[in-house]
Structures are given as structure tokens and as C-alpha cells.
C-alpha positions as CSV (number, residue, x, y, z in Angstrom):
1,X,-29.6,-60.3,-22.2
2,X,-27.4,-61.1,-19.1
3,X,-28.8,-60.4,-15.7
4,X,-25.5,-59.1,-14.4
5,X,-25.4,-55.4,-13.3
6,X,-24.7,-52.9,-16.0
7,X,-21.9,-50.4,-15.2
8,X,-22.2,-46.8,-16.2
9,X,-20.1,-43.6,-15.9
10,X,-21.9,-40.3,-15.5
11,X,-21.2,-36.6,-15.5
12,X,-22.3,-35.1,-12.2
13,X,-24.3,-31.9,-11.6
14,X,-27.8,-30.6,-12.3
15,X,-27.8,-31.9,-15.9
16,X,-27.7,-35.4,-14.6
17,X,-29.7,-35.3,-11.4
18,X,-32.8,-36.8,-13.0
19,X,-30.9,-39.7,-14.7
20,X,-31.1,-41.8,-11.6
21,X,-34.9,-42.1,-12.2
22,X,-34.4,-43.4,-15.7
23,X,-31.9,-46.0,-14.4
24,X,-34.3,-47.1,-11.8
25,X,-37.1,-47.4,-14.4
26,X,-34.8,-49.6,-16.5
27,X,-34.1,-51.9,-13.5
28,X,-37.9,-52.1,-12.7
29,X,-38.7,-53.0,-16.3
30,X,-35.9,-55.5,-17.0
31,X,-34.8,-56.7,-13.6
32,X,-31.2,-55.7,-14.2
33,X,-29.4,-53.4,-11.8
34,X,-27.4,-50.5,-12.9
35,X,-24.2,-49.6,-11.0
36,X,-23.0,-46.0,-11.3
37,X,-19.3,-46.9,-11.2
38,X,-18.0,-43.4,-11.7
39,X,-19.6,-39.9,-11.4
40,X,-17.7,-36.6,-11.8
41,X,-17.7,-33.3,-13.6
42,X,-17.0,-33.2,-17.3
43,X,-13.3,-32.8,-17.0
44,X,-13.0,-35.5,-14.3
45,X,-15.0,-38.0,-16.4
46,X,-13.0,-37.2,-19.5
47,X,-9.8,-37.7,-17.5
48,X,-11.1,-41.0,-16.1
49,X,-12.1,-42.4,-19.4
50,X,-8.8,-41.4,-21.0
51,X,-7.3,-44.1,-18.8
52,X,-10.2,-46.4,-18.2
53,X,-11.2,-47.2,-21.8
54,X,-7.8,-48.1,-23.2
55,X,-6.9,-49.7,-19.8
56,X,-9.7,-52.3,-20.2
57,X,-12.1,-51.1,-17.5
58,X,-15.5,-52.3,-18.7
59,X,-18.5,-49.9,-19.0
60,X,-21.9,-50.6,-20.6
61,X,-22.9,-47.0,-21.1
62,X,-21.0,-43.8,-20.5
63,X,-22.1,-40.2,-20.6
64,X,-20.1,-37.9,-22.8
65,X,-20.1,-34.5,-24.5
66,X,-19.4,-33.6,-28.1
67,X,-16.6,-31.3,-27.2
68,X,-14.4,-34.2,-26.1
69,X,-16.0,-37.0,-28.1
70,X,-13.2,-37.7,-30.5
71,X,-10.8,-38.3,-27.6
72,X,-12.7,-41.5,-27.0
73,X,-14.3,-42.2,-30.4
74,X,-12.0,-45.2,-31.1
75,X,-13.3,-46.8,-27.9
76,X,-17.0,-46.4,-28.7
77,X,-19.3,-48.5,-30.8
78,X,-21.1,-46.8,-33.7
79,X,-24.7,-46.0,-32.7
80,X,-26.0,-46.2,-36.3
81,X,-26.9,-49.9,-36.2
82,X,-29.0,-49.2,-33.1
83,X,-30.9,-46.1,-34.3
84,X,-34.1,-47.8,-35.3
85,X,-34.0,-49.7,-32.0
86,X,-33.8,-46.5,-30.0
87,X,-36.2,-44.6,-32.3
88,X,-33.4,-42.6,-34.0
89,X,-35.9,-41.0,-36.5
90,X,-37.3,-38.9,-33.7
91,X,-34.0,-37.0,-33.0
92,X,-33.1,-33.5,-34.2
93,X,-30.8,-33.8,-37.2
94,X,-28.5,-31.0,-36.1
95,X,-28.0,-32.8,-32.8
96,X,-27.2,-36.0,-34.6
97,X,-24.7,-34.1,-36.8
98,X,-22.9,-32.8,-33.7
99,X,-22.5,-36.4,-32.5
100,X,-20.9,-37.7,-35.7
101,X,-17.1,-38.1,-36.3
102,X,-16.2,-38.8,-39.9
103,X,-19.8,-39.6,-40.6
104,X,-20.0,-42.2,-37.8
105,X,-22.5,-41.6,-35.0
106,X,-20.4,-42.3,-32.0
107,X,-22.9,-41.2,-29.3
108,X,-26.6,-40.5,-29.1
109,X,-27.5,-36.9,-28.3
110,X,-29.3,-36.1,-25.1
111,X,-29.7,-32.3,-25.1
112,X,-28.4,-29.2,-26.8
113,X,-26.3,-26.9,-24.6
114,X,-26.8,-23.3,-25.9
115,X,-27.0,-20.1,-23.9
116,X,-29.6,-17.3,-24.1
117,X,-29.3,-13.8,-22.6
118,X,-31.4,-13.3,-19.4
119,X,-32.2,-9.9,-18.1
120,X,-34.2,-8.3,-15.3
121,X,-36.7,-6.1,-16.9
122,X,-36.3,-3.2,-14.5
123,X,-32.7,-2.9,-15.6
124,X,-33.5,-2.4,-19.3
125,X,-33.7,1.1,-20.9
126,X,-37.3,0.5,-22.2
127,X,-39.9,-2.4,-22.2
128,X,-39.2,-3.0,-26.0
129,X,-35.4,-2.9,-25.8
130,X,-33.6,-5.6,-27.7
131,X,-29.8,-6.0,-27.7
132,X,-28.8,-4.5,-31.1
133,X,-25.1,-5.4,-30.8
134,X,-22.5,-6.4,-28.2
135,X,-21.7,-2.7,-27.8
136,X,-25.3,-2.0,-27.0
137,X,-25.4,-4.8,-24.4
138,X,-22.2,-3.4,-22.8
139,X,-23.7,0.1,-22.6
140,X,-26.9,-1.2,-21.0
141,X,-24.8,-3.3,-18.5
142,X,-22.9,-0.2,-17.5
143,X,-26.1,1.8,-17.0
144,X,-27.6,-1.0,-15.0
145,X,-24.7,-1.4,-12.6
146,X,-25.1,0.2,-9.2
147,X,-24.1,-0.3,-5.6
148,X,-26.6,-3.2,-5.1
149,X,-26.6,-4.9,-8.5
150,X,-23.9,-5.6,-11.1
151,X,-24.7,-5.0,-14.8
152,X,-23.4,-8.2,-16.4
153,X,-21.6,-11.4,-15.3
154,X,-19.9,-14.3,-17.2
155,X,-17.8,-17.3,-16.2
156,X,-14.2,-16.3,-15.5
157,X,-12.4,-19.6,-15.5
158,X,-12.2,-22.8,-17.5
159,X,-13.9,-23.9,-20.7
160,X,-17.0,-21.7,-20.0
161,X,-14.8,-18.6,-20.1
162,X,-13.2,-19.8,-23.3
163,X,-16.6,-20.5,-24.8
164,X,-17.7,-16.9,-23.9
165,X,-14.5,-15.5,-25.5
166,X,-15.0,-17.6,-28.7
167,X,-18.6,-16.4,-29.0
168,X,-17.5,-12.8,-28.9
169,X,-14.6,-13.4,-31.2
170,X,-16.8,-15.0,-33.8
171,X,-19.4,-12.2,-33.5
172,X,-16.8,-9.3,-33.6
173,X,-14.6,-10.7,-36.4
174,X,-14.2,-8.3,-39.2
175,X,-14.1,-10.9,-42.0
176,X,-16.9,-13.4,-42.4
177,X,-18.0,-15.9,-45.0
178,X,-21.8,-16.4,-44.7
179,X,-22.4,-16.8,-41.0
180,X,-19.1,-18.5,-40.4
181,X,-16.0,-16.7,-39.0
182,X,-13.1,-16.6,-41.4
183,X,-9.7,-16.1,-39.9
184,X,-7.4,-13.8,-41.9
185,X,-3.6,-14.3,-42.0
186,X,-3.4,-15.3,-38.4
187,X,-4.0,-11.8,-37.3
188,X,-5.9,-11.6,-33.9
189,X,-6.9,-8.0,-34.7
190,X,-8.8,-9.1,-37.7
191,X,-10.5,-12.2,-36.4
192,X,-12.3,-10.6,-33.5
193,X,-9.9,-11.9,-30.8
194,X,-8.7,-8.6,-29.6
195,X,-12.1,-6.8,-29.7
196,X,-13.6,-9.7,-27.9
197,X,-11.1,-9.5,-25.1
198,X,-11.4,-5.8,-24.9
199,X,-15.1,-6.2,-24.5
200,X,-14.7,-8.6,-21.6
201,X,-12.1,-6.4,-19.9
202,X,-14.3,-3.3,-20.3
203,X,-17.3,-5.1,-18.7
204,X,-15.2,-6.4,-15.9
205,X,-14.0,-2.9,-15.1
206,X,-17.4,-1.2,-15.5
207,X,-20.2,-3.5,-14.8
208,X,-19.2,-6.9,-13.3
209,X,-19.5,-8.2,-9.7
210,X,-16.3,-7.4,-7.8
211,X,-15.6,-11.0,-6.8
212,X,-16.3,-12.5,-10.3
213,X,-12.7,-12.4,-11.6
214,X,-10.6,-12.8,-8.4
215,X,-12.5,-15.9,-7.3
216,X,-13.0,-17.3,-10.7
217,X,-16.8,-17.7,-11.2
218,X,-18.1,-20.8,-13.0
219,X,-21.5,-21.1,-14.7
220,X,-23.2,-22.2,-11.5
221,X,-22.2,-19.0,-9.7
222,X,-23.2,-16.8,-12.7
223,X,-26.7,-18.3,-12.8
224,X,-27.1,-18.2,-9.0
225,X,-26.1,-14.5,-8.8
226,X,-28.6,-13.7,-11.6
227,X,-31.5,-15.6,-9.9
228,X,-30.7,-13.8,-6.6
229,X,-31.0,-10.4,-8.3
230,X,-27.4,-9.6,-7.8
231,X,-26.7,-9.2,-11.6
232,X,-28.9,-7.5,-14.2
233,X,-28.0,-9.6,-17.2
234,X,-26.2,-12.9,-17.9
235,X,-25.9,-15.5,-20.6
236,X,-27.3,-18.7,-19.0
237,X,-27.4,-22.3,-20.0
238,X,-30.7,-24.3,-20.3
239,X,-29.9,-26.6,-17.5
240,X,-30.4,-23.8,-14.9
241,X,-33.8,-22.8,-16.2
242,X,-35.6,-25.5,-14.1
243,X,-34.3,-23.7,-11.0
244,X,-35.8,-20.3,-11.8
245,X,-38.6,-19.7,-9.4
246,X,-41.9,-18.4,-10.8
247,X,-41.5,-15.0,-9.1
248,X,-38.2,-14.6,-10.9
249,X,-39.7,-15.5,-14.2
250,X,-42.3,-12.8,-13.6
251,X,-39.7,-10.1,-13.5
252,X,-37.2,-11.1,-16.2
253,X,-37.1,-11.5,-19.9
254,X,-34.9,-13.5,-22.4
255,X,-33.2,-12.7,-25.6
256,X,-31.0,-14.3,-28.3
257,X,-27.3,-13.5,-28.2
258,X,-26.7,-10.1,-29.7
259,X,-25.8,-9.9,-33.4
260,X,-22.3,-9.5,-34.5
261,X,-20.6,-7.2,-37.0
262,X,-22.2,-9.1,-40.0
263,X,-25.6,-9.3,-38.4
264,X,-25.2,-13.0,-37.5
265,X,-25.1,-14.5,-34.1
266,X,-22.6,-17.0,-32.7
267,X,-23.4,-19.3,-29.8
268,X,-21.0,-22.0,-28.6
269,X,-23.0,-25.2,-28.2
270,X,-22.6,-28.9,-28.0
271,X,-24.5,-31.9,-26.9
272,X,-24.4,-34.1,-23.9
273,X,-24.8,-37.7,-25.1
274,X,-24.7,-41.4,-24.4
275,X,-22.1,-43.8,-25.8
276,X,-21.6,-47.5,-25.8
277,X,-18.0,-48.6,-25.3
278,X,-16.7,-51.0,-27.9
279,X,-16.0,-53.7,-25.3
280,X,-19.4,-53.6,-23.6
281,X,-20.1,-57.2,-22.6
282,X,-23.7,-57.3,-23.8
283,X,-24.4,-54.7,-26.6
284,X,-28.1,-55.6,-26.6
285,X,-28.4,-54.8,-22.9
286,X,-26.4,-51.6,-23.5
287,X,-28.7,-50.6,-26.3
288,X,-31.8,-51.4,-24.3
289,X,-30.5,-49.1,-21.5
290,X,-29.7,-46.5,-24.1
291,X,-33.3,-46.7,-25.4
292,X,-34.5,-46.0,-21.8
293,X,-32.0,-43.1,-21.3
294,X,-33.0,-41.5,-24.6
295,X,-36.8,-42.3,-24.3
296,X,-39.5,-39.7,-24.5
297,X,-40.1,-39.9,-20.8
298,X,-36.4,-39.3,-20.0
299,X,-36.3,-36.4,-22.5
300,X,-39.4,-34.9,-20.8
301,X,-37.8,-35.1,-17.4
302,X,-34.8,-33.3,-18.9
303,X,-37.0,-30.6,-20.5
304,X,-38.8,-30.0,-17.1
305,X,-35.4,-29.4,-15.6
306,X,-34.8,-26.7,-18.3
307,X,-32.7,-28.6,-20.9
308,X,-33.4,-28.5,-24.6
309,X,-34.6,-32.0,-25.6
310,X,-33.3,-33.4,-28.9
311,X,-36.3,-35.6,-29.5
312,X,-38.7,-34.0,-31.9
313,X,-41.7,-35.6,-30.1
314,X,-40.9,-33.9,-26.8
315,X,-41.6,-30.2,-26.3
316,X,-40.2,-27.9,-23.6
317,X,-42.8,-27.2,-21.0
318,X,-44.7,-24.0,-21.1
319,X,-45.9,-23.6,-17.5
320,X,-45.1,-19.9,-17.4
321,X,-45.7,-17.2,-20.1
322,X,-41.9,-16.8,-20.5
323,X,-41.3,-20.5,-21.2
324,X,-42.8,-20.2,-24.7
325,X,-40.6,-17.2,-25.6
326,X,-37.6,-19.0,-24.3
327,X,-38.4,-22.2,-26.3
328,X,-38.8,-20.3,-29.5
329,X,-35.6,-18.4,-29.0
330,X,-33.7,-21.6,-28.3
331,X,-35.1,-23.1,-31.5
332,X,-33.9,-20.1,-33.5
333,X,-30.5,-20.4,-31.8
334,X,-30.2,-24.0,-32.7
335,X,-31.2,-23.5,-36.3
336,X,-29.2,-20.4,-37.0
337,X,-26.6,-19.5,-34.4
338,X,-24.7,-22.6,-33.4
339,X,-20.9,-22.5,-33.2
340,X,-20.4,-26.2,-32.2
341,X,-17.9,-27.1,-29.5
342,X,-15.0,-28.7,-31.3
343,X,-14.3,-32.4,-30.9
344,X,-10.6,-33.2,-31.0
345,X,-8.2,-35.1,-28.8
346,X,-6.8,-32.8,-26.1
347,X,-9.5,-30.2,-26.5
348,X,-10.2,-29.7,-22.8
349,X,-6.5,-29.1,-21.8
350,X,-6.2,-26.7,-24.7
351,X,-9.4,-24.9,-23.5
352,X,-8.0,-24.7,-20.0
353,X,-4.7,-23.2,-21.2
354,X,-6.5,-20.7,-23.4
355,X,-8.9,-19.8,-20.7
356,X,-6.0,-19.1,-18.3
357,X,-4.5,-16.7,-20.9
358,X,-7.8,-14.8,-21.2
359,X,-8.2,-14.8,-17.4
360,X,-4.7,-13.2,-17.0
361,X,-5.9,-10.3,-19.0
362,X,-9.1,-10.0,-17.0
363,X,-6.9,-9.9,-13.8
364,X,-4.8,-7.1,-15.3
365,X,-1.7,-9.4,-15.3
366,X,-1.3,-9.3,-19.1
367,X,-2.2,-6.7,-21.8
368,X,-5.2,-7.3,-24.1
369,X,-2.9,-7.4,-27.1
370,X,-0.5,-9.9,-25.6
371,X,-3.2,-12.2,-24.3
372,X,-5.2,-12.1,-27.6
373,X,-2.0,-13.0,-29.5
374,X,-1.2,-15.9,-27.2
375,X,-4.8,-17.2,-27.4
376,X,-5.0,-16.8,-31.2
377,X,-3.7,-20.3,-32.2
378,X,-6.4,-21.9,-30.0
379,X,-9.1,-19.6,-31.4
380,X,-8.1,-20.4,-34.9
381,X,-8.6,-24.1,-34.2
382,X,-11.8,-23.4,-32.4
383,X,-13.5,-21.4,-35.2
384,X,-12.3,-23.2,-38.3
385,X,-15.1,-25.8,-38.7
386,X,-18.5,-24.4,-37.9
387,X,-21.5,-26.6,-38.6
388,X,-23.5,-26.1,-41.8
389,X,-26.7,-27.8,-42.9
390,X,-29.0,-27.4,-45.8
391,X,-31.8,-29.4,-44.2
392,X,-35.1,-27.8,-43.4
393,X,-35.4,-27.6,-39.7
394,X,-38.7,-28.3,-37.9
395,X,-40.7,-25.4,-36.5
396,X,-40.7,-24.6,-32.8
397,X,-43.2,-26.7,-31.0
398,X,-46.3,-24.9,-29.7
399,X,-47.1,-25.4,-26.0
């Protein structure tokens, strides 16, 4: 392997804060420096790679996400030849499926991004309450809202708003085949689009924080408001769990997403992952760095930060009694509830456009019917290819 520095491009934010330690460990072991040549949020990285990869800018490893993977798949080496080298047999099969395009593994999964419902126990109608439906959740959110605490919050801009809308549309669709949404005759009234938007508008008007829609909350703000006790219930992503103080965990509980009209659940999810560009100068060096970034020690660091590891030999920590419940619910969600983030060129711009349409209805600038109709073509593409698997999934790991 060459001793020249390896160049990497990373997503920024809490999901990547601990990656620097893995890069330092690689340098200490192999004596090869790693240069972080680009770091930005998901959309910034995607936009950068749109130009950098075909433009000839050389990277040895890049971070990616399954929802925009196919935009760059032609510029990535297949990971399949390196699977034994990076211990590919230890990875969750569903996560590997999410990282394949036309059967080719184009990135190695790092974690699974899937939300759970978080709730402050003193806001619930009874200690044994479970969300029986999305209507039930909305009713409890209304009851929990008061002058000092909102009942429910969700992202109100960008892809995270679109993911929320798609989860609801899949759950509230009137026609289903198995657990997969089936769109009927392009009619947004029949595929859950209009009921989903009506649900969101109702919650905004009756139970949401006043600033949530006007300022356009992102996932960071939703999670922070919940941890601060300003919101009774939210759907929160795993990456934020590591920031929940113990005294907060003492007073909250966690649920799976509410069931939909057919009893099934739909949770938009994808995988962060690592890819090797096709023109990487030293594929062996890239694969060796990939092995470090996907190692059990790196996966454990991710798990401590709250993320869902995709290695079957790494368990989520159970330092608090609620950790074990959360781990089991995430396992059930991954096995039964996934509505995978689509991977097609131009996905993120489409999601931004669709999210702006949904947001216009939340702001009262557009009717529910009009916004649902405008968003429907994007929703149809979003829901048309849910993941299916007949493999037997491993049981949840005991702490």
C-alpha cells in the first residue's frame, strides 16, 4: 500500500462526530494519514460528489446514504469483492440489501436510520397506553398540549418532512398488498396522501409548537425540543439517543410507530454507508480503511452514540433500563416496518420540491387537497418499491 495520505469526503453532524477516532486509529495502525478533504451535510456532500466524481477529483473513501446512492453508483467500485476482507458475513442482511443497486453492493452499510416514537410518561393517558393508531396518537397529542408544552412535533422542512409525510401516507393508504402500499389509479385520496396531510395540518393547528412551521424545524430542533421537555411526543432518529441525559430517560418511554389502516407500520429508513470510488488510487488501501471504519470497534462507538449498528456482533448498549426496550423495538422496526428511502438520480431535489409543497399546506398557503394532488407523483415514486425479504432475521441481542 502507498504511504500517501488517503482523501475522504464525509457527512457532517452528530452521526459522524466519532468517525475521526476511527480515522486516527487507522493512521496509528498503518502509518498513513487520512485527509478529510470535504465535510458537509447530506445534501452538500451529494451536490459536491455530483461534480467531483465525474470531474476527476480523487477520493479513496466517501460517506454516502442509500437514498442518493444511485446518483453516484456508476462512480463507485463494487464492494462485493472486498466483503470477506471487511468481514461482510457479520453484517445485517437487510442493511446489505438497502445498499445494493441491481444486485451490486455499491456501499457498505454503517447504520440503519429508523425513527421510534418518544413520549414523556406524564403526558400519556395511562401508564400502559400504547398508540393504537395515528388518530389515537393525534388525540393524545391534543390532550397533552398546554401553555408550557406542545403535544407533538415533527420536521417541517426538507427531506425529513417528506419522510414524515410518506410514512403517514403509507400507513393511512386505503389499499394495501401485504404490508406494502399499493397506489390506486393515481388518486391521492385513495393512497393516503390526503389523509396524511390532513393529519399533519390538524396536529400543527392543535398540538404543535408555535414556531415549528414558520421557522422550519429540522430533525435537530425536534429532538432538542423533546429532550428539553418542550414537546410531549416526537418521532426521533437513533443518532440523537446518545444525547439523552439519564434523568430524561428516567421520565420518558418509547414506542414503535403507530399501526396504519391495515395494522401494519411504515417507517422510512435508509443506511449511511461507505463507498470506494472507482478511480481510487490504491483500492487495497481504501479497503483497509473501509475495514477500520466498519470494524466492531467503530460500530460500538456508533452504538454508544445511539445509532443502530449493522454488524450482528455489536449490540446496542443497555446502560439504562429503557435502552433494552428501545433496542428491541428498533429490531422489530427493522425486520417488519421498513419503508426504504428510494435510491434514484435526482431524489434529493425531488424530495425538496415535494417537501415545499407539503410545507405550503402546513403554512395555510395551499389547500390540503391541492397540495396532496401536487405531491402525488413524488409519493407514487416514493412508495412503489418497498423492500421485501424472506430471510429469517436474527433475534434482538440481549444486553
